[in-house]
C-alpha positions in Angstrom: 85.7 97.4 84.4 86.5 100.0 87.1 90.2 100.6 87.5 90.5 103.7 89.7 89.6 104.2 93.4 89.6 107.5 95.1 90.6 107.9 98.6 89.6 111.4 100.2 92.4 111.7 102.9 92.8 115.5 103.5 90.7 115.6 106.7 92.6 116.7 110.2 91.4 113.7 112.3 90.3 115.9 115.3 88.6 113.3 117.2 92.3 111.6 117.6 94.1 114.7 118.7 96.8 114.9 119.9 97.8 111.7 118.2 96.7 113.1 114.7 98.5 116.5 115.3 101.3 115.5 113.0 100.3 111.9 111.9 97.3 111.4 109.1 94.5 109.6 110.6 94.5 107.3 107.8 98.0 106.0 109.2 96.4 105.1 112.4 97.3 101.3 112.9 94.6 98.7 113.5 97.1 95.9 114.9 100.1 96.6 112.8 98.6 97.8 109.4 97.5 101.4 108.9 93.9 102.0 108.0 94.6 103.2 104.4 96.5 100.1 103.6 93.4 98.2 104.5 91.3 100.2 102.3 93.9 99.8 99.4 93.9 96.0 99.7 90.2 96.0 99.4 90.3 98.5 96.3 92.7 96.0 94.7 90.6 93.0 95.5 88.1 94.8 93.5 90.3 95.1 90.3 90.8 98.8 91.1 94.6 99.0 90.8 95.0 102.8 90.2 94.9 104.5 93.4 94.1 108.1 93.6 94.8 110.0 97.1 93.2 113.5 97.8 95.7 114.7 100.6 96.5 117.8 102.5 99.1 119.6 104.5 100.9 117.2 106.7 100.0 114.0 104.9 103.3 113.2 103.4 103.4 109.9 105.5 100.6 108.6 103.1 103.0 109.0 100.1 105.9 107.6 102.0 104.1 104.6 103.0 103.4 103.5 99.5 107.1 103.9 98.6 110.1 101.9 98.9 112.3 102.7 102.1 115.7 101.8 101.1 117.4 102.1 104.3 114.9 100.3 106.4 114.8 97.3 103.8 118.5 97.4 103.8 118.5 97.1 107.6 116.3 94.3 108.0 117.2 92.2 104.8 117.8 88.5 105.3 116.2 88.8 109.0 112.9 87.3 110.1 111.4 91.0 110.1 111.8 91.2 106.1 108.6 89.3 105.8 106.5 91.9 107.5 106.9 94.0 104.3 105.6 91.3 102.1 102.0 92.8 101.9 103.1 96.4 101.3 105.7 95.5 98.9 102.8 93.4 96.7 100.6 96.6 96.7 103.4 98.9 95.7 104.1 96.4 92.7 100.6 95.8 92.0 99.0 99.3 92.2 99.9 102.8 90.7 99.6 105.6 93.1 98.7 109.4 92.6 98.1 112.2 94.5 96.5 115.8 94.6 96.0 118.3 97.4 92.8 119.6 98.7 93.6 123.2 100.0 90.3 123.7 101.8 88.3 121.2 103.9 84.9 122.0 102.5 83.2 118.6 102.7 83.2 115.3 101.2 81.6 116.4 98.0 84.5 118.9 97.6 87.1 116.3 98.4 85.6 114.1 95.6 85.5 117.1 93.0 89.2 117.7 93.9 90.1 114.1 92.8 88.5 114.7 89.3 91.8 115.4 87.5 92.9 111.9 88.8 90.0 110.1 88.2 88.9 111.5 84.6 86.0 110.7 82.6 85.2 107.2 84.0 83.4 105.5 86.8 85.5 105.0 90.0 85.3 103.7 93.4 85.5 105.8 96.7 86.9 104.5 99.8 86.7 106.7 103.2 89.7 105.0 105.1 88.4 105.3 108.4 85.5 103.3 107.7 87.0 99.8 108.0 85.2 97.0 106.1 85.8 93.4 106.6 84.3 90.4 105.0 85.6 87.1 106.4 83.2 84.9 104.3 83.5 86.2 100.9 84.5 89.2 98.8 85.2 92.6 100.2 82.4 95.5 100.1 84.1 97.2 97.3 84.2 93.9 95.2 80.5 93.3 95.9 79.6 96.7 94.7 81.8 96.3 91.7 79.7 93.3 90.7 76.6 95.2 91.1 77.9 97.9 88.8 78.5 95.3 86.0 74.8 94.6 86.2 73.2 98.1 86.7 75.9 100.4 85.4 74.9 103.3 87.7 76.1 104.9 91.0 75.9 102.6 94.0 76.4 103.6 97.7 77.1 101.1 100.6 74.4 101.3 103.3 73.6 99.7 106.7 71.0 99.9 109.2 71.9 101.8 112.2 70.1 102.6 115.6 67.5 105.6 115.4 69.6 107.8 117.9 72.6 107.6 115.6 71.0 108.6 112.1 72.3 112.1 113.1 75.8 111.1 112.3 75.2 110.0 108.8 73.8 110.5 105.3 70.5 108.5 105.2 68.4 107.0 102.4 65.2 105.7 101.5 63.5 104.3 98.4 62.0 101.3 96.6 63.5 97.9 97.4 64.3 96.1 94.3 65.7 93.1 96.5 66.5 92.2 100.1 69.8 94.0 100.0 69.3 96.6 97.1 67.3 99.9 97.2 66.6 102.3 94.3 67.2 105.5 96.1 64.5 108.1 96.2 65.3 110.1 99.1 68.5 111.2 100.6 69.2 113.5 103.6 72.5 114.4 105.2 72.6 114.1 109.2 69.0 114.3 109.8 67.6 114.4 113.3 65.8 111.3 114.5 62.4 112.8 113.9 63.3 113.8 110.2 65.3 110.8 109.1 63.5 109.0 106.0 64.6 105.4 107.5 67.6 104.1 109.4 69.6 103.0 106.4 72.9 105.0 106.6 75.5 105.8 104.0 78.9 104.4 104.9 82.3 105.1 103.4 82.1 103.1 100.1 80.9 104.5 96.7 81.0 103.6 93.0 80.2 106.7 91.2 79.5 107.5 87.5 81.7 110.4 86.2 78.6 112.8 85.6 78.7 113.2 89.4 81.5 115.5 89.2 79.2 118.2 87.2 76.5 117.7 89.8 78.9 118.4 92.4 80.0 121.5 90.5 76.6 122.9 90.6 75.8 121.8 94.3 75.6 124.6 96.8 77.1 124.3 100.1 74.8 122.7 102.8 75.0 122.0 106.4 78.0 123.3 108.0 79.0 125.4 104.8 80.3 122.1 103.3 79.7 120.7 99.9 77.8 117.6 100.7 78.1 114.6 98.3 74.6 113.2 99.3 73.0 116.5 97.8 74.9 115.7 94.3 73.8 112.1 94.5 70.2 113.2 95.3 70.4 115.1 91.9 71.6 112.1 90.2 69.0 109.9 91.9 66.2 112.2 90.4 67.7 112.2 86.9 68.3 108.5 86.7 69.4 105.7 89.0 71.4 105.6 92.4 71.4 102.1 94.1 71.9 101.6 97.9 73.6 98.3 98.8 73.2 96.6 102.1 76.7 94.9 102.0 77.7 91.7 103.4 80.5 92.1 106.2 81.5 94.1 109.2 82.0 97.9 109.3 84.0 99.6 111.8 83.7 103.3 112.3 87.4 104.1 113.1 87.0 108.0 112.9 85.6 107.5 116.6 87.7 106.1 119.4 85.2 103.6 120.3 85.1 102.3 116.9 88.8 102.1 116.7 89.2 100.3 119.8 86.5 97.9 118.6 88.4 97.3 115.2 91.5 96.6 116.8 90.5 94.2 119.2 88.3 92.4 116.5 91.6 92.1 114.1 93.9 91.1 116.8 91.6 88.4 117.9 91.2 87.2 114.3 95.0 87.6 113.7 95.5 85.2 116.7 93.0 82.6 115.5 94.5 82.3 112.0 98.0 82.0 113.6 97.0 79.2 115.7 95.3 77.0 113.0 
């Protein structure tokens, strides 16, 4: 039902300097696979094979990664290393990739709006690649959300509970509980103080959005830090209709931070070792 997934990937990744001075943060590897490849795998599992990437200056490595490297493949052809490319070859074969550039860094809302020409007038997923989500006991987070969309046909945002002293890092929601894991959003604040946070339910980097969000973003004034916040547009959407928050099943790692990146690397390495020993 939802075929397109948007990847905002134009940010500078300043928390990982100097590593990200010339390398996109989305290409930072968790063990031997770059973050964005994990995200594309998750999108494809959810049935979203049209991958739309919003890039910026210095991000050509993203395009090159999802392309054939004839010299490399010829060099390792027939060796044991050839199998290391099986996964990325499958993604290249099964997905289509399109790109556009965000010329100014003006917030997530602006990045999503930049992708409008790629997405068109249809519902779409959004993945922030530096939020690594893994569910070892079932479907991935985006797939879980796609199933919810079939039922509710409205915008859906992934949320998780965070410590109160960390709410200032996130968009935070509150609303009416429909079930144990679904909340109808009635209030949404971008990076509130602990005292002003409506709850400790924080938005993480997985969304399913309906196309009317583009008009709402276009009418949204810059907010905190002069950025166009997607939370402001979604709050308008919630007031006009329905936006659901979903407490997803699985683990999420904030790979935009060094601590989260190391935690994710250790987790995936241990998991890989267990799988290889079975």
